[in-house]
C-alpha positions as CSV (number, residue, x, y, z in Angstrom):
1,M,-19.6,-24.7,9.1
2,E,-18.6,-27.9,8.8
3,K,-19.4,-30.2,6.2
4,K,-19.3,-34.0,6.5
5,L,-19.3,-36.7,3.9
6,Q,-22.3,-39.0,5.2
7,N,-23.4,-42.7,3.5
8,N,-20.5,-42.0,0.3
9,E,-22.7,-38.9,-0.8
10,P,-21.1,-36.6,-2.7
11,I,-20.8,-33.1,-1.4
12,S,-22.6,-30.5,-3.3
13,I,-20.7,-27.7,-4.9
14,Q,-23.4,-25.5,-3.9
15,E,-22.5,-26.5,0.0
16,L,-18.7,-26.1,-0.7
17,I,-18.5,-23.0,-1.8
18,A,-21.0,-22.0,0.7
19,S,-19.0,-22.9,3.4
20,I,-15.5,-21.7,2.4
21,K,-14.9,-18.1,3.5
22,R,-11.0,-17.4,1.3
23,V,-8.9,-15.4,3.3
24,N,-6.4,-13.4,1.2
25,D,-4.5,-11.0,3.1
26,I,-4.3,-10.6,7.1
27,Q,-2.7,-8.1,9.6
28,Y,-2.6,-7.2,13.0
29,S,-4.3,-3.9,14.6
30,V,-1.8,-1.7,16.5
31,D,-2.9,-2.6,19.8
32,G,-2.9,-6.2,19.4
33,N,-6.8,-6.7,20.0
34,S,-8.1,-7.0,16.3
35,I,-6.9,-8.9,13.1
36,F,-7.9,-7.5,10.0
37,Y,-8.6,-9.5,6.5
38,I,-9.7,-9.6,3.0
39,T,-12.2,-12.2,2.1
40,N,-13.7,-12.7,-1.4
41,N,-17.5,-12.6,-1.6
42,N,-19.0,-13.7,-4.9
43,G,-15.9,-11.8,-6.7
44,N,-16.0,-9.2,-4.4
45,G,-12.8,-8.3,-1.9
46,E,-14.3,-7.2,1.6
47,L,-12.3,-5.8,4.3
48,F,-13.4,-6.9,7.6
49,K,-11.7,-6.6,11.8
50,I,-12.0,-9.1,13.6
51,A,-12.1,-8.9,17.9
52,D,-10.6,-11.7,19.9
53,D,-14.0,-12.5,21.0
54,G,-15.0,-12.7,17.6
55,E,-17.5,-10.7,16.3
56,E,-16.5,-8.8,13.0
57,T,-17.2,-5.8,11.2
58,K,-17.3,-5.2,7.6
59,L,-15.3,-2.1,7.3
60,S,-14.7,-1.6,3.0
61,Q,-19.1,-1.2,2.9
62,D,-19.7,-1.3,-1.0
63,L,-15.6,-0.9,-2.0
64,N,-14.5,-4.1,-4.0
65,V,-11.3,-4.6,-2.8
66,R,-8.6,-5.9,-4.8
67,G,-5.1,-4.8,-5.7
68,T,-4.8,-4.5,-9.4
69,V,-1.2,-3.7,-10.3
70,G,-0.4,-7.3,-12.5
71,Y,-2.4,-10.3,-11.0
72,G,-3.7,-8.2,-8.1
73,G,-2.7,-9.0,-4.0
74,G,-1.4,-6.2,-1.9
75,D,-4.8,-5.4,-1.1
76,F,-4.7,-3.2,1.9
77,D,-2.7,-1.3,4.8
78,T,-3.7,-0.5,8.4
79,S,-2.4,2.1,10.8
80,K,-3.7,3.3,14.6
81,N,-6.3,5.5,13.0
82,L,-6.1,4.0,9.1
83,A,-6.9,1.9,6.9
84,A,-6.0,2.4,3.1
85,V,-7.2,0.1,0.3
86,S,-7.0,-0.8,-3.3
87,E,-10.2,-0.8,-5.0
88,K,-11.1,-2.7,-8.1
89,S,-11.4,0.6,-9.5
90,G,-8.1,1.3,-9.8
91,G,-8.2,4.3,-6.9
92,I,-7.3,3.5,-3.7
93,F,-9.3,4.7,-0.5
94,K,-9.3,6.1,3.0
95,I,-10.9,4.7,5.9
96,N,-11.3,6.2,9.4
97,L,-11.2,3.7,12.0
98,K,-11.9,6.2,14.9
99,T,-14.9,7.4,12.9
100,N,-17.4,5.5,11.8
101,Q,-15.5,4.0,9.3
102,E,-16.0,6.9,7.3
103,I,-14.7,6.2,3.5
104,T,-12.6,8.6,1.6
105,Q,-10.9,8.4,-1.7
106,I,-7.2,9.3,-2.1
107,T,-6.5,9.2,-5.4
108,P,-8.2,9.2,-8.9
109,T,-9.6,6.1,-11.0
110,D,-7.4,6.4,-13.7
111,I,-4.2,4.5,-12.6
112,R,-4.1,0.1,-11.4
113,T,-2.7,0.5,-7.9
114,S,-1.8,-2.2,-5.4
115,S,0.0,-2.2,-2.0
116,P,-1.0,1.0,0.1
117,K,1.7,1.2,2.9
118,I,0.4,3.8,5.3
119,S,3.7,6.1,6.6
120,P,4.2,6.3,10.4
121,D,3.0,9.5,11.4
122,E,-0.3,8.4,8.9
123,K,0.3,11.7,6.6
124,W,1.0,9.7,3.5
125,V,0.2,6.5,1.3
126,L,3.0,5.1,-0.6
127,Y,2.0,2.1,-3.5
128,V,2.5,0.9,-6.6
129,Y,1.4,1.6,-9.8
130,N,0.4,1.0,-13.5
131,Q,-0.7,3.5,-16.0
132,G,-0.4,2.0,-19.4
133,D,2.6,0.7,-19.7
134,I,4.3,2.5,-17.0
135,N,4.7,1.2,-13.7
136,G,6.3,3.2,-10.1
137,I,5.9,3.7,-6.7
138,G,3.3,6.4,-6.1
139,I,2.7,8.6,-2.6
140,T,-0.4,10.4,-1.8
141,S,-1.5,12.9,1.1
142,T,-4.2,11.1,3.5
143,H,-6.3,13.6,2.9
144,G,-6.2,13.4,-1.1
145,L,-4.0,14.9,-3.7
146,P,-5.4,16.0,-7.2
147,C,-2.6,14.2,-8.8
148,P,-0.8,12.0,-6.6
149,N,3.2,12.4,-7.3
150,Q,4.8,9.5,-9.0
151,L,8.0,9.0,-6.4
152,V,9.8,6.4,-7.7
153,M,9.9,5.7,-11.6
154,G,12.4,4.2,-14.0
155,S,12.7,0.3,-13.7
156,D,9.5,-1.7,-15.5
157,F,8.1,-3.0,-12.1
158,Y,8.0,-2.6,-8.2
159,M,7.2,-4.4,-5.5
160,H,7.3,-4.5,-1.5
161,P,6.8,-0.8,-1.1
162,A,7.9,-0.4,3.0
163,W,8.1,2.1,5.3
164,H,11.5,3.0,7.6
165,P,9.6,3.6,10.9
166,D,11.3,7.3,11.3
167,G,9.2,8.1,8.4
168,E,11.8,9.5,6.2
169,R,13.4,6.9,4.4
170,I,11.6,3.7,2.6
171,A,12.2,0.4,0.6
172,W,11.5,-1.3,-2.5
173,A,12.3,-4.3,-4.9
174,E,12.2,-4.1,-8.3
175,W,13.2,-5.6,-11.4
176,D,13.6,-5.2,-15.2
177,H,12.4,-6.8,-18.6
178,P,13.2,-8.9,-19.9
179,Y,13.3,-10.7,-16.7
180,M,10.7,-12.4,-14.2
181,P,10.9,-11.1,-10.5
182,W,12.1,-14.6,-9.1
183,D,15.2,-14.1,-12.0
184,A,16.8,-10.6,-10.9
185,S,14.6,-8.4,-8.6
186,R,16.6,-6.1,-6.5
187,I,16.4,-4.1,-3.2
188,K,16.8,-0.3,-3.4
189,I,16.5,2.3,-0.4
190,G,15.4,5.9,-0.9
191,R,15.7,8.9,1.4
192,V,12.6,10.8,1.1
193,G,11.5,14.8,2.2
194,G,10.1,17.9,1.5
195,M,6.5,19.3,1.6
196,Q,5.3,17.3,-1.1
197,L,7.8,14.3,-0.2
198,K,9.9,14.0,-3.0
199,L,12.5,11.1,-3.8
200,I,16.1,12.4,-2.5
201,K,18.2,10.2,-2.6
202,E,18.1,6.4,-3.2
203,D,20.8,3.2,-2.8
204,Y,21.0,0.0,-4.4
205,I,21.0,-2.2,-1.3
206,D,21.5,-6.3,-3.3
207,G,20.3,-8.1,-5.8
208,K,20.9,-9.1,-9.9
209,P,20.6,-11.8,-12.0
210,E,20.6,-15.4,-10.6
211,K,20.8,-13.5,-6.7
212,S,17.0,-11.7,-7.2
213,A,16.3,-10.3,-3.6
214,N,12.7,-9.3,-2.6
215,Q,10.4,-8.3,0.4
216,P,12.3,-5.9,2.0
217,Q,11.2,-4.6,6.0
218,F,12.9,-2.7,8.7
219,S,13.0,-4.1,12.0
220,P,10.7,-2.2,14.2
221,D,13.3,-0.3,15.8
222,G,14.8,0.7,12.5
223,K,18.7,-0.5,12.9
224,W,18.1,-3.5,10.4
225,L,16.7,-3.8,6.8
226,S,15.7,-7.1,6.3
227,Y,15.5,-9.0,2.6
228,I,15.3,-12.8,0.8
229,R,17.9,-13.5,-1.5
230,R,18.7,-16.5,-3.5
231,N,21.7,-18.0,-2.9
232,G,22.6,-20.9,-5.7
233,N,19.8,-23.5,-5.4
234,W,17.8,-22.0,-2.4
235,D,17.3,-19.2,-0.2
236,D,19.0,-16.4,2.6
237,L,17.4,-14.5,5.1
238,V,19.9,-11.3,4.5
239,L,20.2,-8.0,7.3
240,C,21.5,-4.9,6.2
241,N,22.6,-2.6,9.1
242,L,21.4,0.9,8.4
243,N,24.5,2.4,10.1
244,T,26.9,0.5,9.0
245,H,25.9,-0.3,5.8
246,A,27.3,-4.6,6.6
247,K,25.3,-7.4,5.7
248,K,25.2,-10.6,6.9
249,T,23.2,-13.9,6.0
250,I,21.0,-14.9,9.1
251,I,19.5,-18.2,7.9
252,I,21.4,-20.2,5.1
253,G,18.8,-21.9,2.9
254,D,19.9,-25.4,2.9
255,G,17.3,-27.6,1.6
256,F,14.3,-25.1,1.5
257,H,13.0,-22.0,0.1
258,L,11.8,-19.0,2.1
259,R,9.8,-17.5,-0.3
260,L,7.6,-18.3,-3.3
261,P,7.5,-16.8,-6.9
262,D,6.1,-13.2,-6.6
263,W,3.0,-13.8,-8.9
264,I,1.0,-11.4,-6.7
265,Q,2.0,-7.9,-4.8
266,G,2.0,-8.3,-1.2
267,S,3.8,-11.4,-0.9
268,R,5.0,-12.3,2.7
269,S,6.6,-15.0,4.4
270,Y,8.4,-13.8,6.9
271,Q,7.8,-11.3,9.9
272,W,9.7,-9.3,12.5
273,A,8.4,-9.7,15.7
274,S,8.0,-6.7,17.8
275,D,10.8,-6.5,19.8
276,S,13.5,-6.5,16.6
277,S,15.1,-9.4,18.6
278,T,13.1,-12.3,16.7
279,I,12.5,-12.9,13.0
280,Y,9.5,-15.5,12.3
281,F,9.6,-17.3,9.4
282,I,7.8,-19.7,6.6
283,K,10.1,-22.8,5.4
284,Y,9.0,-24.1,1.8
285,H,10.2,-28.1,1.0
286,Q,8.7,-30.2,-1.9
287,G,5.5,-29.1,-1.8
288,T,5.2,-28.2,2.3
289,A,4.9,-25.2,4.3
290,S,6.7,-25.0,7.5
291,L,7.0,-22.1,10.8
292,S,10.6,-21.2,12.4
293,K,11.5,-18.4,14.3
294,V,15.5,-17.1,14.1
295,H,17.3,-15.2,17.1
296,L,19.3,-12.4,16.0
297,H,21.8,-12.7,18.7
298,T,22.6,-16.5,18.5
299,S,21.5,-17.1,14.7
300,K,19.4,-20.1,16.5
301,L,16.7,-21.5,14.1
302,E,13.5,-22.9,16.4
303,P,11.0,-24.7,14.6
304,I,7.3,-24.0,15.7
305,D,4.6,-26.9,15.0
306,I,1.9,-25.9,13.5
307,S,0.0,-29.3,12.8
308,P,-2.4,-30.2,11.3
309,N,-1.5,-27.0,9.0
310,I,0.5,-28.2,6.3
311,W,0.7,-25.1,4.3
312,A,1.2,-21.3,5.3
313,S,0.9,-17.7,3.5
314,Q,0.8,-13.8,4.9
315,I,2.7,-14.4,8.1
316,A,1.6,-11.2,10.6
317,A,3.3,-10.1,13.6
318,S,1.4,-8.5,16.4
319,K,3.2,-5.0,17.3
320,T,2.2,-5.3,20.8
321,S,3.6,-9.2,22.0
322,N,5.2,-12.1,20.3
323,D,2.1,-13.6,19.0
324,I,1.5,-14.3,15.2
325,I,-0.4,-15.2,12.6
326,F,-0.9,-16.3,9.4
327,I,-3.0,-18.3,6.9
328,G,-2.7,-21.8,7.2
329,S,-4.6,-24.8,5.6
330,S,-4.5,-28.6,6.5
331,I,-6.0,-31.5,5.0
332,R,-9.6,-31.2,6.0
333,E,-9.8,-27.5,6.5
334,T,-9.4,-24.6,3.9
335,D,-7.6,-21.2,4.3
336,Q,-7.8,-19.8,7.8
337,I,-6.4,-17.3,10.0
338,V,-4.2,-19.5,12.4
339,R,-3.1,-17.8,15.5
340,I,-0.1,-18.7,17.4
341,S,0.5,-17.5,20.9
342,G,3.8,-19.0,22.9
343,N,4.4,-21.4,20.1
344,K,1.1,-22.8,20.7
345,I,-2.0,-22.5,18.7
346,L,-5.1,-20.8,19.4
347,P,-8.7,-21.4,19.0
348,T,-9.7,-20.0,15.6
349,F,-12.1,-16.9,15.6
350,L,-13.2,-17.4,11.5
351,N,-16.7,-18.2,11.2
352,N,-18.2,-19.7,8.1
353,R,-15.1,-22.0,7.5
354,H,-14.7,-25.5,5.5
355,Q,-13.7,-28.4,7.6
356,Q,-14.3,-32.1,6.9
357,E,-14.4,-35.1,9.1
358,I,-13.6,-37.0,6.1
359,A,-10.7,-35.8,3.7
360,A,-8.9,-37.8,1.1
361,E,-5.1,-38.5,2.6
362,P,-3.0,-37.7,0.2
363,E,0.5,-39.5,-1.3
364,E,3.2,-38.3,-1.7
365,I,4.3,-39.9,-5.3
366,S,7.8,-39.7,-6.2
367,F,9.6,-41.0,-9.5
368,S,12.1,-41.1,-12.3
369,T,12.1,-40.1,-15.6
370,D,14.4,-41.3,-18.7
371,D,17.1,-39.2,-17.7
372,N,16.9,-40.1,-14.0
373,S,15.4,-36.8,-12.6
374,I,13.2,-37.2,-9.9
375,V,9.7,-35.8,-10.3
376,H,7.5,-35.2,-7.6
377,A,3.1,-35.5,-7.6
378,W,0.1,-35.8,-5.0
379,Y,-2.2,-38.6,-4.7
380,F,-5.5,-37.9,-3.1
381,P,-7.7,-41.5,-3.3
382,P,-11.3,-41.3,-4.0
383,L,-13.4,-41.2,-0.7
384,A,-16.2,-43.0,-2.5
385,K,-16.2,-45.6,-5.3
386,K,-17.8,-45.5,-8.2
387,K,-18.4,-49.2,-8.2
388,Q,-17.9,-52.0,-5.5
389,N,-15.3,-53.4,-7.7
390,G,-12.0,-52.2,-9.8
391,L,-9.7,-49.3,-9.7
392,P,-11.1,-45.9,-9.6
393,P,-11.2,-43.2,-12.1
394,C,-8.8,-40.6,-12.2
395,I,-8.1,-36.9,-13.2
396,L,-4.7,-35.7,-13.4
397,N,-4.3,-31.9,-12.7
398,I,-1.4,-30.1,-14.2
399,H,-1.1,-26.9,-12.8
400,S,-0.9,-23.4,-13.8
401,G,1.9,-21.1,-14.2
402,P,3.7,-22.9,-14.8
403,T,6.4,-21.1,-12.0
404,S,4.2,-22.2,-9.1
405,V,3.7,-25.4,-7.0
406,K,0.5,-27.8,-6.1
407,H,0.7,-28.1,-2.3
408,P,-1.6,-30.9,-0.4
409,G,-3.5,-28.6,1.6
410,F,-7.4,-28.9,1.4
411,S,-8.9,-27.6,-2.1
412,L,-12.4,-27.3,-3.6
413,D,-11.2,-29.4,-6.1
414,N,-10.4,-32.4,-4.0
415,A,-13.3,-32.6,-2.5
416,F,-15.5,-32.3,-5.1
417,F,-14.4,-34.5,-7.2
418,T,-12.6,-37.4,-4.9
419,S,-16.2,-37.5,-3.1
420,R,-17.5,-38.3,-6.5
421,G,-15.4,-41.4,-6.3
422,F,-12.3,-40.0,-8.7
423,A,-8.7,-40.3,-7.4
424,V,-7.5,-37.0,-7.9
425,V,-3.3,-36.4,-8.8
426,H,-1.8,-33.4,-8.9
427,L,1.6,-33.4,-10.7
428,N,4.5,-30.8,-9.4
429,Y,6.9,-30.9,-12.8
430,R,10.3,-30.0,-13.3
431,G,9.3,-26.4,-13.7
432,S,7.4,-26.3,-10.2
433,V,8.6,-24.4,-7.3
434,T,9.8,-25.2,-3.2
435,F,12.3,-28.0,-5.0
436,G,15.5,-25.9,-5.5
437,Y,15.9,-23.7,-7.9
438,D,17.6,-26.2,-10.2
439,Y,14.4,-28.2,-10.0
440,Q,12.2,-25.2,-11.1
441,Y,15.0,-23.8,-14.1
442,S,15.0,-26.9,-15.3
443,L,12.5,-26.2,-17.6
444,R,14.1,-23.6,-18.8
445,K,13.5,-23.6,-23.2
446,K,11.8,-26.7,-22.6
447,W,8.0,-26.2,-21.7
448,G,6.0,-28.0,-23.6
449,E,8.0,-31.2,-23.6
450,V,9.5,-31.3,-20.1
451,E,6.3,-31.4,-18.4
452,V,4.7,-33.6,-21.0
453,Q,7.2,-36.3,-20.3
454,D,6.3,-36.4,-16.3
455,A,2.7,-36.7,-17.0
456,V,3.3,-39.4,-19.2
457,H,5.5,-41.2,-16.6
458,L,3.4,-40.2,-13.5
459,I,0.6,-42.1,-15.6
460,A,2.8,-45.3,-16.2
461,T,3.5,-45.3,-12.1
462,L,0.0,-45.0,-10.7
463,I,-0.8,-47.3,-13.2
464,K,1.7,-49.9,-12.7
465,R,1.0,-49.3,-8.6
466,G,-2.8,-50.2,-8.8
467,L,-3.6,-46.8,-8.1
468,V,-5.8,-46.0,-11.4
469,D,-8.1,-46.9,-13.9
470,P,-6.0,-47.0,-17.1
471,E,-8.8,-47.1,-19.2
472,K,-10.8,-44.4,-17.2
473,I,-8.1,-41.1,-16.7
474,A,-8.7,-37.3,-17.7
475,I,-7.1,-34.6,-17.3
476,K,-7.6,-31.4,-16.4
477,G,-5.8,-27.5,-16.1
478,S,-5.7,-23.9,-16.5
479,S,-4.0,-21.5,-17.9
480,A,-0.2,-22.7,-18.6
481,G,-1.9,-26.2,-17.4
482,G,-4.0,-25.5,-20.0
483,F,-1.2,-25.6,-22.8
484,S,-0.1,-28.8,-21.0
485,V,-3.7,-30.4,-21.0
486,L,-4.0,-29.8,-24.9
487,N,-0.2,-31.4,-25.7
488,L,-0.7,-34.3,-24.2
489,L,-4.2,-34.9,-25.9
490,I,-2.1,-33.7,-29.0
491,K,0.7,-36.3,-28.2
492,F,-1.0,-39.1,-26.8
493,P,-4.1,-39.6,-28.3
494,G,-6.5,-42.0,-26.2
495,L,-4.5,-42.0,-22.8
496,F,-6.9,-39.6,-21.4
497,K,-10.8,-40.0,-22.5
498,A,-11.3,-36.3,-21.5
499,G,-9.6,-33.0,-21.3
500,I,-10.6,-29.9,-19.2
501,C,-9.4,-26.6,-19.9
502,S,-9.6,-23.4,-18.5
503,Y,-8.4,-20.1,-20.3
504,A,-5.6,-22.7,-21.7
505,V,-2.7,-21.2,-23.6
506,S,-3.0,-22.5,-26.8
507,D,-0.9,-20.0,-29.6
508,L,3.1,-18.9,-28.5
509,V,3.0,-16.6,-31.3
510,D,0.6,-14.9,-30.3
511,D,1.4,-15.1,-26.5
512,A,4.9,-13.7,-27.4
513,Q,3.6,-11.2,-29.2
514,Y,0.6,-9.3,-27.7
515,T,0.9,-10.7,-24.2
516,H,0.3,-8.0,-20.7
517,K,3.5,-6.4,-20.2
518,F,4.2,-8.6,-17.0
519,E,4.8,-11.7,-18.7
520,R,6.4,-9.4,-21.9
521,Y,9.6,-11.6,-22.1
522,Y,8.3,-14.7,-19.6
523,H,8.6,-16.8,-23.3
524,Q,12.2,-16.5,-23.7
525,F,12.4,-18.8,-20.3
526,L,9.7,-20.7,-21.1
527,T,10.4,-21.1,-25.2
528,G,12.9,-19.2,-26.3
529,D,13.9,-16.2,-28.6
530,F,11.0,-15.3,-30.4
531,K,13.1,-13.8,-33.3
532,T,15.5,-16.7,-34.0
533,E,13.9,-19.7,-32.8
534,Y,10.4,-18.6,-34.0
535,D,9.9,-22.2,-35.5
536,R,10.0,-23.5,-31.6
537,F,6.7,-21.1,-30.7
538,V,5.2,-22.1,-33.8
539,N,6.2,-26.1,-33.5
540,R,5.0,-26.0,-29.6
541,S,1.5,-24.3,-29.9
542,P,-1.4,-26.5,-29.3
543,I,-3.6,-24.4,-32.1
544,S,-0.9,-26.0,-34.7
545,H,-2.3,-29.2,-34.0
546,L,-5.7,-29.1,-33.3
547,G,-6.0,-31.4,-35.9
548,E,-4.5,-34.3,-33.7
549,I,-6.9,-34.2,-31.1
550,K,-9.1,-37.5,-31.0
551,D,-10.5,-37.2,-27.3
552,P,-13.6,-34.9,-25.8
553,V,-12.6,-31.5,-24.4
554,A,-14.4,-29.0,-22.0
555,L,-13.2,-25.6,-22.6
556,F,-13.7,-22.3,-20.1
557,H,-12.9,-18.9,-20.7
558,G,-13.6,-15.5,-19.5
559,S,-15.0,-12.9,-21.4
560,E,-12.9,-10.4,-20.2
561,D,-9.3,-11.9,-20.3
562,K,-6.7,-10.1,-20.4
563,V,-4.2,-12.7,-20.2
564,V,-5.2,-15.0,-22.5
565,S,-7.7,-14.3,-25.7
566,P,-11.0,-15.8,-25.1
567,N,-10.4,-16.4,-29.1
568,Q,-8.0,-18.6,-28.5
569,S,-10.6,-21.2,-27.1
570,Q,-13.3,-20.1,-29.7
571,K,-10.7,-21.6,-31.7
572,I,-10.2,-24.9,-30.5
573,F,-13.8,-25.4,-30.0
574,D,-14.4,-24.6,-33.4
575,S,-11.9,-26.8,-34.7
576,L,-13.4,-29.8,-32.9
577,N,-16.5,-28.8,-33.6
578,K,-16.0,-28.9,-37.1
579,R,-14.4,-32.2,-37.0
580,N,-16.9,-34.0,-34.2
581,I,-15.2,-33.8,-31.7
582,P,-17.1,-33.7,-28.0
583,C,-16.5,-30.5,-27.0
584,I,-18.2,-28.1,-24.8
585,L,-17.4,-23.9,-24.6
586,R,-18.1,-22.0,-21.3
587,L,-17.6,-18.3,-22.2
588,Y,-18.7,-16.7,-18.9
589,E,-19.3,-12.6,-19.1
590,D,-17.2,-10.1,-17.0
591,E,-14.8,-12.7,-15.9
592,G,-11.3,-12.9,-16.5
593,H,-8.2,-14.7,-16.2
594,G,-9.7,-17.0,-13.2
595,F,-13.3,-16.8,-11.9
596,R,-14.5,-15.3,-9.4
597,K,-18.3,-15.2,-9.4
598,Q,-20.2,-18.3,-7.5
599,E,-22.6,-19.2,-10.2
600,N,-19.9,-19.2,-12.7
601,I,-18.0,-21.8,-10.2
602,E,-21.1,-23.5,-9.8
603,D,-21.8,-24.3,-13.3
604,Y,-18.5,-24.7,-14.0
605,Y,-18.2,-27.6,-11.7
606,N,-21.7,-28.7,-12.7
607,T,-20.4,-28.9,-16.1
608,V,-17.4,-31.0,-15.6
609,I,-18.6,-33.5,-13.6
610,I,-21.5,-33.9,-16.1
611,F,-19.0,-34.0,-19.2
612,L,-16.3,-36.4,-16.9
613,N,-19.2,-39.0,-16.1
614,K,-20.2,-38.7,-19.7
615,Y,-16.7,-39.7,-21.2
616,V,-14.5,-41.4,-18.6
């Protein structure tokens, strides 16, 4: 479905949402004739199968397909005859692809699950689970078990389970507190056997602090275990010979990354070709992505042109040919299934994808800070002018994470606001990823300071270059980005005419004491030691300085948010309202850390634009 900007008319949020089909993950069918994909429909995850002729079949029926460990991801797996999906309830369900898509529940719903992986003989399903404060890798028969077995336990977290083609070995990534996965994850191999398939032996392969390793994959011929490992400022792709245990680095990262941070289960940035002689991989560099392949015998890297796509994720390879697919986006098109055969992009067959004839062309902005650090941002000019003369109003976006990045591909935000006369700027402050680990780790113990400084320098740069109206700048962010928004409003009153905060972190003391398990010690990197540096947590918390906020603020939060308590937004609203600072609060029922339901997304954007038009 194509949506065009005609006669400078803004695109309605209803049209935008209706025209976007969000693709979260993809896989080839075993025979290579179909593709499976997960999409969201008004908050529900749905599994589809799409054939080469474009015919689509919904397989998940009434299931809400969604991995529920941590921030989710790792929603499904497929084999010749089966699909296995994690459901929002927590259970894993089997879909028989050969018998009219019959659905059978094969694990109870009293635990959270993600990353189901079907064994080569289709008798077993591995999965990552979370039950209370315990994480592990479980296993269940595809016929279902009254009580699935806990296969691997002992570490704080697990990701990336994988089967060897012989069905007798598995691999996985694991890590422990106080680290995040990108800090110290490690790779292990286990041998399984017995009537109920228990773990007989496990061996450490690689990975440690400052040498994190993830995404283990077995080659289709079973000779190699591959994985990505940090090497100084970048990433390498390493092969381990399963017979000799010798290791060799086949890709040396030099100016590019091979992965993104493991915020969710099931991330996949490289894939073996079916002949086990080639590996396709994504290169991440300064907020952009490109595709290449490497030949095992020569270690020769060969780029693959994916233009106009400028971002890529979730690569998958056909098991019957050298064709590959990935989720890609360009400036004008939202995430879509991109198919490549013989190094050429094939026509897409995914219906109901958003495509704009006119889109804001991003410009990369780089600037220096007081300590001569080079910081990066993307500037999107307005598609329509709010006034015939003069500079455009601007929305400065601070991305969440904060260990994350904003790429220049299509976004709903950009389309919505640039079509209404706003320039949109995304700041990849120090601490963002794809710029090297030195850049990423420059945020250590400086969250609340470094990105604030970078935002102020960016505003000065935009004003100096005549790209924005200095009297009409708003700032916007969610989660960790909302934390930065609040700190900027506190430290620089009047610089921004309004702030837009969604489920913002505002109380670092509360966050350090009560946040969920995954981020329980993240504060040690971002802020410091809670016991010995407690004052820093208090001083950097926006909640401690709400009296300094003088500018209008719009607050949005989900009532079921388990990451940041809705009470934090309520306290901000109460404080500002008491002092007659213009402020609104939208609390969306049955939403968590982020909004999924169409009516809430529509209300959010309609409320934001009314708020901005009033104050900016």
